[in-house]
BALO-510910 format. One record per residue (C-alpha): x negated, y negated, z; residue in three letters. Coordinates in nm, 3 decimals. Each point is the difference from the previous one (the first is absolute). Example, Ala and Ser with C-alpha at 12.3 -4.5 7.8 and 13.67 -1.06 7.14 Angstrom:
2
        xx        yy        zz   code
    -1.230     0.450     0.780    ALA
    -0.137    -0.344    -0.066    SER
***
This chain:
405
        xx        yy        zz   code
     8.667    -9.046    -3.578    MET
     0.277     0.294    -0.208    LYS
    -0.065     0.338     0.158    ASN
    -0.053     0.343    -0.225    GLN
     0.208     0.267     0.142    LYS
    -0.233     0.302    -0.037    LEU
     0.137     0.416     0.173    LYS
    -0.365     0.130     0.113    ILE
    -0.056     0.350     0.023    GLU
    -0.152     0.133     0.338    ASN
    -0.206     0.289     0.041    LYS
     0.298     0.262     0.082    LYS
     0.191    -0.128    -0.331    GLY
     0.267    -0.309     0.191    HIS
     0.003    -0.280    -0.210    LYS
    -0.097    -0.265     0.199    LEU
     0.225    -0.321    -0.052    GLN
    -0.240    -0.387    -0.007    ALA
    -0.021    -0.286    -0.142    TYR
    -0.252    -0.196    -0.137    LEU
    -0.013    -0.348    -0.002    GLU
    -0.282    -0.248    -0.092    LEU
    -0.089    -0.328    -0.040    PRO
     0.176    -0.264    -0.230    ALA
    -0.243     0.024    -0.237    ASN
     0.033     0.408    -0.014    GLN
    -0.336    -0.002     0.064    LYS
    -0.119     0.095     0.275    PRO
    -0.359    -0.021     0.168    ASN
    -0.020     0.311     0.200    TYR
     0.291     0.269     0.132    PHE
     0.214     0.015     0.290    ALA
     0.162     0.293     0.162    ILE
     0.292    -0.067     0.297    PHE
     0.038     0.311     0.201    ALA
     0.368    -0.098     0.241    HIS
     0.069     0.141     0.298    CYS
     0.193     0.270     0.171    PHE
     0.286     0.113    -0.127    THR
     0.045    -0.335    -0.161    CYS
    -0.055    -0.111    -0.414    SER
    -0.153    -0.170    -0.231    SER
     0.308    -0.192    -0.072    SER
    -0.072    -0.221     0.376    LEU
     0.018    -0.337    -0.036    ILE
    -0.388    -0.071     0.189    ALA
    -0.111     0.314    -0.240    VAL
     0.199    -0.292    -0.301    ARG
    -0.176    -0.270     0.154    ASN
    -0.310     0.099     0.114    ILE
    -0.042     0.169    -0.352    SER
     0.066    -0.298    -0.188    ARG
    -0.223    -0.225     0.212    ALA
    -0.250     0.203    -0.119    LEU
     0.122    -0.017    -0.365    THR
    -0.094    -0.392     0.055    ASN
    -0.372     0.080     0.066    HIS
    -0.063     0.187    -0.299    GLY
     0.079     0.389     0.108    PHE
     0.173     0.245    -0.133    GLY
     0.232     0.168     0.220    ILE
     0.167     0.341     0.028    VAL
     0.292     0.034     0.247    ARG
     0.122     0.355     0.019    PHE
     0.251     0.187     0.193    ASP
    -0.157     0.302     0.194    PHE
     0.151     0.364    -0.101    THR
     0.343     0.062     0.194    GLY
     0.049    -0.404     0.005    LEU
     0.149    -0.279    -0.199    GLY
     0.075     0.179    -0.299    ARG
    -0.327     0.221     0.002    SER
     0.072     0.368    -0.089    GLU
    -0.084     0.242     0.269    GLY
     0.163     0.048     0.424    GLU
    -0.092    -0.231     0.276    PHE
    -0.180     0.322     0.156    ALA
    -0.235     0.056    -0.272    ASP
    -0.108    -0.405     0.044    SER
    -0.203     0.131     0.339    HIS
    -0.305    -0.217     0.003    PHE
    -0.240     0.246    -0.203    SER
     0.260    -0.104    -0.268    ALA
     0.007    -0.360     0.000    ASN
    -0.390     0.015    -0.059    VAL
     0.013     0.242    -0.247    ASP
     0.315    -0.247    -0.201    ASP
    -0.299    -0.294     0.052    LEU
    -0.237     0.214    -0.199    ILE
     0.271     0.101    -0.210    ALA
     0.057    -0.369    -0.054    VAL
    -0.393    -0.102    -0.039    SER
    -0.071     0.260    -0.183    ASP
     0.320    -0.069    -0.303    PHE
    -0.133    -0.422     0.003    LEU
    -0.358     0.106    -0.069    LYS
     0.096     0.217    -0.330    GLU
     0.304    -0.252    -0.120    HIS
    -0.129    -0.344     0.132    TYR
    -0.336    -0.049     0.218    GLU
    -0.130     0.135     0.322    ALA
     0.210    -0.176     0.336    PRO
    -0.301    -0.173     0.152    SER
     0.307    -0.042     0.294    LEU
     0.180     0.142     0.254    LEU
     0.284    -0.113     0.203    VAL
     0.143     0.159     0.262    GLY
     0.362    -0.102     0.238    HIS
    -0.005     0.209     0.336    SER
    -0.044     0.372    -0.124    LEU
    -0.055    -0.084    -0.302    GLY
    -0.288    -0.197     0.144    GLY
    -0.109     0.287     0.163    ALA
    -0.027     0.203    -0.353    ALA
    -0.138    -0.305    -0.192    ALA
    -0.256     0.095     0.219    LEU
    -0.067     0.379    -0.023    VAL
     0.025    -0.125    -0.437    ALA
    -0.213    -0.195     0.075    ALA
    -0.265     0.149     0.161    SER
     0.028     0.351    -0.316    GLN
    -0.009    -0.231    -0.309    LEU
    -0.326    -0.261    -0.056    ASP
     0.189    -0.206    -0.232    HIS
     0.138    -0.140     0.308    ILE
    -0.221    -0.343     0.083    LYS
     0.256    -0.133     0.300    ALA
     0.311     0.099     0.200    VAL
     0.273    -0.212     0.202    ALA
     0.246     0.110     0.242    THR
     0.302    -0.145     0.137    VAL
     0.150     0.110     0.313    GLY
    -0.217     0.317     0.010    ALA
    -0.061     0.283     0.283    PRO
    -0.316     0.132     0.123    SER
     0.131     0.333     0.027    THR
     0.213     0.203    -0.286    ILE
     0.220     0.191     0.287    SER
     0.129    -0.347     0.088    HIS
     0.300     0.020    -0.154    VAL
     0.098     0.407     0.142    LYS
     0.160    -0.204     0.216    HIS
     0.249    -0.145    -0.258    LEU
     0.161     0.359    -0.034    PHE
    -0.117     0.160     0.332    SER
     0.376     0.051     0.090    HIS
    -0.019     0.307    -0.284    GLY
    -0.346     0.138     0.089    ILE
     0.086     0.256     0.237    ASP
     0.329     0.151    -0.257    ASP
    -0.274     0.015    -0.309    ILE
    -0.146     0.260     0.236    LYS
     0.344     0.236     0.018    ASN
     0.146    -0.125    -0.363    LYS
    -0.323    -0.043    -0.218    GLY
     0.154    -0.322    -0.174    ARG
     0.237    -0.212     0.180    VAL
     0.150    -0.373    -0.106    GLU
    -0.153    -0.316     0.213    VAL
     0.133    -0.365     0.041    ASN
    -0.277    -0.251    -0.018    ILE
     0.142    -0.372    -0.116    GLY
     0.315     0.130     0.040    GLY
     0.020     0.208    -0.328    ARG
    -0.055     0.364    -0.017    PRO
    -0.314     0.219    -0.096    PHE
    -0.033     0.381     0.002    LYS
    -0.355     0.125     0.134    ILE
    -0.210     0.291     0.049    ASP
    -0.297     0.092     0.235    GLU
    -0.228    -0.034    -0.303    GLU
     0.059    -0.366     0.041    PHE
    -0.005    -0.048     0.323    ILE
    -0.352     0.238    -0.003    SER
    -0.168    -0.292    -0.292    ASP
     0.063    -0.282     0.206    PHE
    -0.241     0.191     0.282    ASP
    -0.285     0.030    -0.289    LYS
    -0.130    -0.339    -0.074    THR
    -0.273    -0.138     0.268    ASP
     0.041    -0.354    -0.136    LEU
    -0.226    -0.166     0.207    ARG
    -0.292     0.208    -0.170    ALA
     0.162    -0.120    -0.305    VAL
    -0.048    -0.317     0.058    VAL
    -0.318     0.067     0.207    LYS
    -0.163     0.153    -0.287    ALA
     0.211    -0.244    -0.281    LEU
    -0.337    -0.267    -0.075    ARG
     0.199    -0.204    -0.208    LYS
     0.184    -0.351     0.007    PRO
     0.308     0.029     0.279    LEU
     0.296    -0.307     0.012    LEU
     0.248     0.087     0.323    ILE
     0.312    -0.160     0.067    LEU
     0.189     0.087     0.222    HIS
     0.268    -0.215     0.262    SER
    -0.033    -0.042     0.372    PRO
     0.320     0.010     0.021    THR
     0.101     0.332    -0.194    ASP
     0.201     0.276     0.208    THR
    -0.036     0.260    -0.232    ILE
    -0.391     0.087    -0.015    VAL
    -0.134    -0.253     0.291    GLY
    -0.306    -0.246    -0.083    ILE
    -0.231     0.215     0.199    LYS
     0.015     0.247    -0.312    ASN
    -0.131    -0.292    -0.199    ALA
    -0.291    -0.075     0.292    GLU
    -0.120     0.406    -0.057    GLN
     0.040    -0.006    -0.336    LEU
    -0.290    -0.345    -0.014    TYR
    -0.228     0.165     0.275    ASN
    -0.053     0.307    -0.181    ASN
    -0.090    -0.167    -0.318    ALA
    -0.315    -0.105    -0.128    HIS
    -0.031    -0.350    -0.161    HIS
     0.061    -0.148    -0.183    PRO
     0.323     0.029     0.156    LYS
     0.300    -0.303     0.110    SER
     0.306    -0.107     0.170    PHE
     0.240    -0.234    -0.065    VAL
     0.358     0.043     0.269    THR
     0.342    -0.053    -0.158    LEU
     0.110    -0.183     0.294    ASP
     0.389     0.016     0.027    ASP
     0.076     0.230    -0.230    ALA
     0.218     0.393     0.021    ASP
    -0.146     0.329    -0.140    HIS
     0.137    -0.035    -0.339    LEU
    -0.113    -0.353    -0.023    LEU
     0.430    -0.023    -0.065    SER
    -0.145    -0.449    -0.062    LYS
    -0.101    -0.063    -0.336    THR
    -0.211    -0.246     0.155    ARG
    -0.202     0.302     0.165    ASP
     0.021     0.204    -0.269    SER
    -0.088    -0.318    -0.255    SER
    -0.291    -0.130     0.238    TYR
    -0.195     0.393     0.069    ALA
    -0.010     0.003    -0.403    GLY
    -0.212    -0.343    -0.061    GLU
    -0.233     0.115     0.307    ILE
    -0.036     0.299    -0.161    ILE
    -0.022    -0.047    -0.324    GLY
    -0.253    -0.333     0.138    ALA
    -0.200     0.300     0.230    TRP
    -0.076     0.186    -0.274    VAL
    -0.173    -0.236    -0.247    LYS
    -0.278    -0.007     0.194    ARG
    -0.034     0.338    -0.041    TYR
    -0.009    -0.018    -0.379    PHE
    -0.137    -0.148    -0.284    PRO
     0.149    -0.295    -0.173    GLN
     0.113     0.038    -0.315    GLN
    -0.082    -0.223    -0.271    GLU
     0.372    -0.218    -0.037    ASN
    -0.027     0.036    -0.460    LYS
     0.193    -0.311    -0.032    MET
     0.100    -0.021    -0.360    LEU
    -0.134    -0.282    -0.162    ASP
     0.202    -0.339    -0.110    THR
    -0.231    -0.086    -0.276    ALA
     0.071    -0.361     0.112    GLY
     0.399     0.027    -0.058    GLU
     0.245    -0.007     0.312    GLN
     0.031     0.348    -0.007    LEU
    -0.042     0.303    -0.132    VAL
     0.225     0.358    -0.099    ALA
    -0.197     0.289    -0.002    HIS
     0.198     0.369    -0.083    LEU
    -0.157     0.281    -0.012    ASN
     0.187     0.220    -0.273    LEU
    -0.163     0.389     0.086    LYS
     0.025    -0.052     0.353    GLU
     0.271    -0.259     0.095    ASP
     0.355     0.004    -0.159    ASN
     0.132    -0.382    -0.013    PHE
    -0.143    -0.101     0.311    THR
    -0.175    -0.204    -0.072    THR
    -0.297    -0.286     0.275    THR
     0.072    -0.324    -0.076    ILE
    -0.321    -0.248     0.160    GLN
    -0.016    -0.375     0.059    THR
    -0.428    -0.093     0.129    ALA
     0.130     0.072     0.403    LYS
     0.300     0.223    -0.015    HIS
     0.116     0.341    -0.149    ASN
     0.339     0.143    -0.092    PHE
     0.191     0.289    -0.097    ILE
     0.275     0.046    -0.296    ALA
     0.176     0.243    -0.099    ASP
     0.275     0.172    -0.188    GLU
     0.386     0.114     0.211    PRO
     0.036     0.413     0.005    ASP
     0.271    -0.112    -0.263    SER
    -0.232    -0.065    -0.287    VAL
    -0.240     0.225     0.084    GLY
    -0.203    -0.155     0.226    GLY
    -0.165     0.076     0.368    ASP
     0.146    -0.334     0.158    ASP
    -0.319    -0.037     0.178    PHE
     0.028    -0.385    -0.032    GLY
     0.240    -0.285    -0.078    PRO
     0.119     0.015    -0.430    SER
    -0.178    -0.291    -0.210    PRO
     0.429    -0.131    -0.027    TYR
    -0.046     0.002     0.402    ASP
    -0.327    -0.204    -0.015    PHE
     0.178    -0.212    -0.209    LEU
     0.259    -0.049     0.305    SER
    -0.271    -0.048     0.204    ALA
    -0.114    -0.334    -0.131    GLY
     0.302    -0.137    -0.010    LEU
     0.115     0.063     0.370    ALA
    -0.351    -0.090     0.123    ALA
    -0.014    -0.326    -0.195    CYS
     0.336    -0.059     0.099    THR
    -0.043     0.033     0.414    VAL
    -0.351    -0.157     0.004    MET
     0.142    -0.328    -0.213    THR
     0.279     0.002     0.283    LEU
    -0.226    -0.019     0.255    LYS
    -0.200    -0.266    -0.145    ILE
     0.330    -0.231    -0.107    TYR
     0.151     0.065     0.426    ALA
    -0.336    -0.015     0.126    GLU
    -0.041    -0.378    -0.203    ARG
     0.366    -0.141     0.114    LYS
    -0.031     0.150     0.324    LYS
     0.305     0.237    -0.004    TRP
     0.118     0.253     0.257    ASP
    -0.068     0.328    -0.288    LEU
    -0.138     0.252     0.254    GLN
    -0.009     0.297    -0.250    GLU
     0.085     0.029    -0.391    VAL
     0.115     0.389    -0.194    TYR
    -0.044    -0.065    -0.341    ALA
     0.175     0.288    -0.168    HIS
    -0.028     0.120    -0.346    ILE
     0.152     0.246    -0.275    THR
    -0.116     0.042    -0.349    TYR
     0.214     0.146    -0.222    SER
     0.100    -0.080    -0.403    LYS
     0.386    -0.117    -0.044    LYS
     0.182    -0.074    -0.297    HIS
     0.081    -0.346    -0.053    SER
     0.375     0.062    -0.013    ASP
     0.002     0.126     0.345    ASP
    -0.229    -0.387     0.085    LEU
     0.245    -0.200    -0.192    MET
    -0.272    -0.113    -0.212    LEU
     0.051    -0.191    -0.307    ASP
    -0.221     0.155    -0.287    VAL
     0.026     0.066    -0.379    ASP
    -0.099     0.362     0.010    THR
     0.214     0.206     0.345    PRO
    -0.408     0.160     0.134    THR
    -0.084     0.147     0.360    ARG
    -0.193    -0.238     0.187    ILE
    -0.295     0.052     0.236    ASP
     0.193    -0.113     0.421    HIS
    -0.166    -0.070     0.257    LEU
     0.251    -0.034     0.309    SER
    -0.163    -0.258     0.273    LYS
     0.172     0.037     0.351    LYS
    -0.135    -0.210     0.257    LEU
     0.050     0.066     0.416    THR
    -0.043    -0.292     0.183    PHE
    -0.094    -0.019     0.376    ILE
     0.022    -0.280     0.195    GLY
     0.179    -0.318     0.129    ASP
     0.118    -0.148    -0.358    LEU
     0.249    -0.208    -0.111    ASP
     0.213     0.117    -0.318    GLU
    -0.161    -0.289    -0.205    SER
    -0.334     0.095     0.094    GLN
     0.077     0.420    -0.103    ARG
     0.118    -0.127    -0.332    GLN
    -0.298    -0.223    -0.015    ARG
    -0.161     0.315     0.099    LEU
     0.087     0.147    -0.283    LYS
     0.002    -0.248    -0.274    GLU
    -0.466     0.048     0.108    ILE
     0.043     0.329    -0.009    ALA
     0.090    -0.003    -0.442    SER
    -0.376    -0.242    -0.004    LYS
    -0.264     0.249     0.141    CYS
    -0.283     0.019    -0.261    PRO
     0.140     0.335    -0.043    VAL
     0.305    -0.012    -0.109    HIS
    -0.053    -0.349    -0.209    LYS
    -0.290     0.245    -0.212    THR
     0.285     0.308    -0.021    LEU
     0.217    -0.268    -0.142    GLN
    -0.236    -0.191    -0.273    SER
    -0.076     0.114    -0.277    GLU
    -0.328     0.244     0.066    ILE
    -0.260     0.094    -0.292    ILE
    -0.215     0.264     0.128    ILE
    -0.329     0.095    -0.219    ASP
    -0.217     0.319    -0.043    THR
    -0.347     0.103    -0.135    GLU
    -0.137     0.302     0.047    LEU
    -0.371    -0.008     0.147    THR
***
């Protein structure tokens, strides 16, 4: 998976910083948008982990910074709740114009509330998932209540929210009272998944109960036991992403998994020159991978390079062979690492006695053994590492037949 940086203009002309993340094969079945929490940004670890999990379920997902936050343009005071909803709609419009209309909205905390309101206005949104979302928009006002009285006298004041300074004004505050979120949820009539931690001290679990009770079926609730509000532990955010990805499949038509035909061979590689630059799909009878070239040679770096796969074959065969040998000998080999590097080296540097000095393909194999092994066992395993089938294939004369079909 690799993310693409986007600049998306909202209705006020501000450029929103956004990232589009795609599945490993770069061909999403559906698109989704992630709305981050209040005063956070799209770079929050929970946002990245949930997005990454959704790409594993075939989604292309856009995570973006709301106006005045992260790397998006504008002032934080312009990032009131209605503006958040407008930003979501602007991102949706961008996806619809340049890729495909999104089908899923995911929102964290106040971003979950914004996702619910935006979903009520966008017909192409088929499902919504919220994480730690409040049941009222005004819930967040307590975070800056210490500055509300000053605003009446000064117009715009600086408040401290979560240890960071933000400037807000009266419009910013009053906007939080304009939306009846529970009424929006009651009228939504779209599949809704509510994820919430019962130990959330920022947005209490009662909010999840109120959202759930106001929603119509199909609705689902999943508890995020022991998680904090920001899902700061990777296991919590990754779990949330996997749950969302599995849940939403119930409501989306299953896309046909288009497999390349190996035509009776072990594998096939396919490159669409008009669409994919160097990005190549590789298919065996049961598995598929992506190969690419790095940015340095004009590729998109969506997958390992051809020589990475060559090295990977040698590394995998080496460690598998060592496992079989050590288990047969009943040696205490618990883990093994094979580090492989391919390069071109001059015969002189390799101190080879050849008639004509030249540059030669060279593979460096470095082994690390974990276990209670004596030196003689370690040396024997080193010898065995050179006897794995791929190692011997690479050192033998190879004949490649090429024909047209």
